[in-house]
N, C-alpha and C positions, 0 to 999 in steps of 0.2 A: 841343101835340109835347113831345115826352119824347127827351132826350138821353143814353137809354142807358151806354154805353161805348165809352172810346179807347184804342190802343191808336199804335204805332209807323207811321204810314203808316193809319190804319182810323181808324171812326168812326163807331156804328148809333144811330141815329136813328129813331122809333117800327119797330124792332126791320130796316131798312132799313141792309146795311153801303155805305157811302161810305169810295169807295181813294184822293180827291184829295182837298186842302183844298174846305170850300164854306160858301158866306159863303151865311145864313137871312135871308131877310127880316122888314118889318113884318109881313109876312098869313102867313110861315112856309111861304114855297115858298123850296126848299133847289135851290139850284143850283150850278156848278161853280164855286172858282174862277178858274177859269185860262179857261173861256169866254170868249172877247176879250181878252183878256192879256195884257198890259204892265205890266211891272219886274222885280225882285225878288220873288224866289220866302217873301226872307226878311226885306223893308220893305213895309209901306202905303203908297203912294200917294194923290193925291189922288181922282186918279179913280176907284180902288178906294173909299177915302169915298164921295165921291158917291154910288157906290151900298148903301151904306150908311145914307147922309141919305130914299135915295130911304125916300117912307110916312112919312117926320116919327118917326123914335122919340123916347123920353124918353131912350134911353141904347143905347149898344153898346157889343157886348163882344166881346170880343177873344182869341180864344185864342189862344195866342203858342208854340207849339206842346207836346211831350211833354217840353224842357227850358226854352223858356222863351226863345229865341231869334231871334222875329219880330221886328217892334223898329216906334214907329211915330217916323217922323223928329219934330224937332219942329214941321215947316211944317203937318206931316199933322196935329198934336198941336193946331195955332194954327186952323185951319182947323176941328175939328167944334170947339171951342171959342166959333169966333166963332155960329155955327150954331146955340148952344147946349143942344147936344149931350153927357151928358156920357158917361166911357167907360173901359172896365175893361177895362186886359190884367193879363191873369193866366193861366201853363202851362195847358194845353187839359185837362189833366182839372180843376184846376179852375174855369177855366172851366165846364168844363161844368156841376158843378151852384150854378154861380152863375146859371148862363140859367135853368136846371129852378124853382131861388126865385125870379128874379125878379121882378117885375111890373109893372112898366112894361112901353110900349109896349118894344119894342123888336126889334133888329138887329143878325145874327152876323157874327164869319167863323170862324173855325175852321185853325189850320195844324195838318197830322199829323204832320211827321216834327218831325224835331229840336230 
């Protein structure tokens, strides 16, 4: 899987354009973040963290938006750390490069606006 590029409100993964925030599972499945979603689009709650932890990733990559507005509350950070999983938070244009270079078992959430 290769994430090619992103701009405000979109991301291109393996030649396909997505116009909504995406979650990428450890198996490489691309899911619409807002399917069965509850919470704020600018924050990652425990329920979302649980989805990202499925498949036992070694690292979770968070694309925090074009300007880096998406946040991980301390509760979410503590929950992920308690599972022994590393996480990386970067603005989405940088995070997609990190995702492409990361060799460990990974999952990701990419926020596409703000």
